[in-house]
C-alpha atoms as one frame of an Amber mdcrd trajectory, in Angstrom:
protein
  -9.723  27.195  29.777  -8.252  29.405  32.510  -7.562  26.304  34.591  -5.844
  24.675  31.616  -3.386  27.541  31.154  -2.766  27.718  34.897  -1.901  24.024
  35.105   0.153  24.217  31.906   2.246  27.127  33.217   2.943  25.234  36.450
   4.276  22.245  34.493   8.044  22.758  34.298   8.498  20.196  31.546   5.679
  21.707  29.490   7.186  25.182  29.680  10.666  23.826  28.945   9.661  21.977
  25.783   7.462  24.896  24.685  10.421  27.260  25.006  12.680  24.777  23.218
  10.278  24.245  20.312   9.571  27.956  20.045  13.298  28.669  19.852  13.912
  25.944  17.261  11.019  27.099  15.063  12.134  30.728  15.348  15.698  29.820
  14.354  14.375  27.790  11.422  12.220  30.675  10.201  15.086  33.159  10.615
  17.735  30.805   9.204  18.683  33.167   6.335  19.424  35.851   8.935  21.144
  33.815  11.662  22.979  31.103   9.694  26.674  32.052   9.461  27.215  30.393
   6.060  25.410  29.446   2.889  24.209  25.867   3.553  25.097  24.763   0.017
  28.495  26.500  -0.240  31.218  23.883  -0.702  34.863  24.058   0.329  36.553
  20.700  -0.115  39.727  21.947   1.566  37.803  22.355   4.835  35.940  19.037
   4.761  35.451  17.010   7.959  36.574  19.787  10.263  35.683  19.383  13.909
  33.669  21.875  15.964  35.351  25.270  16.237  34.529  28.945  16.661  34.299
  29.261  12.884  32.162  26.122  12.454  30.232  25.314  15.642  29.171  21.824
  14.494  32.107  21.286  12.143  31.890  20.700   8.389  30.663  17.785   6.282
  32.247  15.755   3.489  31.928  18.683   1.071  33.196  21.304   3.493  29.728
  22.749   4.135  28.970  24.259   7.535  26.893  21.718   9.480  25.349  24.295
  11.839  24.028  26.329   8.900  22.647  23.182   7.304  20.929  22.204  10.573
  19.213  25.608  10.701  18.105  25.464   7.067  17.188  21.794   7.447  14.794
  22.730  10.229  12.952  25.009   7.800  12.119  21.980   5.686  11.707  19.268
   8.310   9.735  21.187  10.931   7.860  23.779   8.887   6.770  21.266   6.242
   5.610  18.924   9.022   3.574  21.702  10.630   2.066  22.667   7.285   1.200
  19.034   6.574  -0.466  18.627   9.955  -2.434  21.865   9.500  -3.906  20.634
   6.203  -4.608  17.177   7.619  -6.263  18.562  10.750  -8.411  20.916   8.656
  -9.709  18.067   6.488 -10.162  15.771   9.483 -12.005  18.415  11.493 -14.418
  19.365   8.709 -15.333  15.786   7.786 -15.248  14.565  11.396 -17.631  17.296
  12.552 -19.993  16.670   9.634 -20.036  12.921  10.272 -20.393  13.248  14.045
 -23.045  15.969  14.009 -25.361  14.894  11.182 -24.830  11.103  11.440 -27.117
   9.071   9.166 -26.207   8.448   5.535 -23.542  11.163   5.418 -21.793   9.553
   8.371 -21.987   6.126   6.726 -20.456   7.369   3.463 -17.601   9.216   5.182
 -16.834   6.316   7.517 -16.811   3.730   4.734 -14.310   5.842   2.790 -12.230
   6.143   5.957 -12.372   2.367   6.443 -10.970   1.880   2.949  -8.158   4.377
   3.535  -7.306   2.941   6.958  -7.039  -0.572   5.534  -3.658   0.441   4.090
  -0.700   0.961   6.470   0.046   4.685   6.388   3.803   4.281   5.889   3.317
   1.885   2.974   0.728   4.205   1.424   3.071   7.197   1.725   5.898   5.264
   0.076   3.595   4.128  -2.735   2.255   7.625  -3.434   5.712   9.212  -3.386
   6.979   6.422  -5.625   4.204   7.157  -8.134   4.275  10.960  -7.992   8.026
  11.332  -7.628  10.244  13.056  -5.110   9.812  16.593  -3.821   8.345  18.488
  -0.891   4.924  18.982  -2.507   4.544  15.259  -3.170   5.609  14.415   0.395
   2.962  16.750   1.800   0.283  15.350  -0.522   1.194  11.741   0.277   1.175
  12.359   4.031  -2.184  14.135   3.929  -3.743  11.340   1.863  -2.390   8.697
   4.240  -3.422  10.391   7.490  -6.673  12.329   6.937  -8.938   9.315   7.477
  -7.483   8.593  10.916  -8.167  12.179  11.999 -11.711  12.040  10.664 -12.413
   8.943  12.737 -10.840  10.360  15.896 -12.519  13.770  15.642 -15.860  12.145
  14.815 -15.600  10.135  18.044 -14.861  13.325  19.995 -17.840  15.127  18.432
 -20.208  12.220  19.147 -19.107  12.301  22.775 -19.984  16.000  22.980 -23.286
  15.453  21.154 -24.491  13.322  24.064 -23.884  16.119  26.580 -26.770  18.055
  28.106 -25.627  21.507  27.025 -25.675  20.484  23.349 -29.201  19.132  23.757
 -30.206  22.348  25.499 -28.704  24.404  22.665 -30.768  22.446  20.127 -33.964
  22.823  22.149 -33.263  26.548  22.553 -33.328  26.956  18.781 -29.612  27.582
  18.200 -28.622  27.146  14.577 -26.443  24.270  13.414 -23.602  26.642  12.600
 -23.774  28.225  16.046 -23.708  24.868  17.821 -20.750  23.670  15.762 -18.733
  26.884  16.115 -19.519  27.883  19.686 -19.931  24.520  21.383 -18.530  21.540
  19.486 -15.356  23.071  18.042 -14.575  24.989  21.219 -15.073  21.884  23.337
 -13.075  19.627  21.027 -10.241  22.088  20.413  -8.081  20.825  23.260  -8.316
  17.167  22.249  -7.656  18.048  18.611  -4.568  19.978  19.735  -3.319  16.900
  21.590  -3.802  14.699  18.519  -2.050  17.202  16.264   0.878  17.768  18.613
   1.566  14.087  19.163   1.253  13.207  15.482   3.515  16.068  14.394   6.382
  14.030  15.826   5.403  11.115  13.590   5.169  13.398  10.570   8.686  14.701
  11.217   9.943  11.120  11.327   8.106  10.266   8.092   9.540  13.251   6.224
  13.041  12.562   7.539  12.745   8.862   6.690  11.646   9.583   3.125  14.581
  11.944   2.640  16.926   9.386   4.201  15.695   6.803   1.678  16.199   9.242
  -1.187  12.457   9.692  -1.830  12.050  13.078  -0.187  14.050  16.273  -0.343
  16.867  16.050  -2.861  20.409  17.431  -2.535  21.820  19.998  -2.273  18.786
  21.172  -0.227  19.492  20.913   3.494  17.097  18.617   5.366  17.783  16.534
   8.448  16.891  13.186   6.881  18.921  14.020   3.773  21.868  14.986   5.984
  21.680  11.536   7.594  21.558   9.980   4.126  24.734  11.800   3.121  26.433
  11.050   6.448  25.855   7.290   6.220  28.260   7.127   3.282  31.109   8.221
   5.565  29.771   6.636   8.760  32.713   4.258   9.196  35.383   6.931   8.801
  33.547   9.959  10.248  30.653   8.745  12.425  30.308  12.205  13.972  28.656
  13.407  10.763  25.454  11.639  11.808  25.421  13.189  15.265  24.019  16.680
  14.563  21.029  15.730  12.348  20.306  12.634  14.443  20.237  14.576  17.705
  18.149  17.338  16.088  15.493  14.847  14.956  15.488  13.067  18.321  15.152
  16.226  20.398  12.410  17.818  18.295  10.382  14.595  18.075  10.728  14.016
  21.826   9.755  17.634  22.536   6.555  17.372  20.479   5.634  14.136  22.261
   6.183  15.672  25.685   4.258  18.780  24.667   1.301  16.643  23.631   1.425
  14.757  26.926   1.601  18.049  28.831  -1.415  19.462  27.011  -3.379  16.301
  27.758  -2.434  16.374  31.434  -3.319  20.069  31.696  -6.717  19.308  30.162
  -7.282  16.335  32.446  -5.441  16.683  35.780  -6.899  13.355  36.934  -5.118
  11.493  34.179  -4.056   7.979  35.074  -0.626   7.624  36.644   0.318   4.832
  34.259   0.203   7.343  31.412   2.641   9.592  33.276   5.355   6.933  33.439
   6.037   7.585  29.763   7.815  10.805  30.638   8.773  10.299  34.290  12.491
  10.154  33.468  12.484  13.440  31.587  10.185  14.940  34.184  12.769  14.181
  36.845  15.514  15.697  34.692  13.567  18.937  34.323  12.380  18.983  37.936
   8.768  18.538  36.882   6.136  18.606  39.607   3.149  16.292  39.571  -0.097
  17.719  38.292  -2.491  18.807  41.008  -5.379  16.395  41.415  -8.610  18.316
  41.531
């Protein structure tokens, strides 16, 4: 674990995206304190204003401050995505550990249920559930959890089975350690890093799903500020004021890219001998940030 943090701190790109995401999340949480305007306050006289000292990102078609709406939109887009991933990871970890540790009939039952759930494309399943339950943040979270939990169960089960074959787990069983002790002190601790990688990488996909649902009119409803909803509203004036799509589009792109790079950085810090082909995915951004290659141990 000490080696992981040491390698992570030496990764310039990892520290850069961590600082960026930390800043974005902090601004989203503190949006009521740092936003200069009410995100829903309308002023038609000031519509479509360009960037200025009064309105850093300009105003939209209703005269609302775009910067304030970006900050408040992050509260929904990012924080709801993180909450969704936390619930999904919790379910996936519990069922994955149970299936991987006990095996047998319990494993068969859990895996067959997962097979059924995974037979449906996750995006189609999310759209179907939201279409049945209706729009709203709670329904988006529920639909995403239902669509994704089975994939996490399968992945975490595979990780646990890999650890179950290790000598120190066998020694712990022979030594008389209880099941709870082995799971808490050995399996979960050993699998924590790989679970973190899965969660970090998939958070980017969850952000895209939530934004896409709002863009399609199935997610967050106006006048609530949300990045996908802002894109939905901006598309109506795209031909006359294409700049309206710039702020929410760039926000989604940068946050999604940052989560992907963070996941890659965590994986590289965990495994410094990672294949070079995997690193080409972020070589361009690594060069931009002056990233140094991981030390091969």
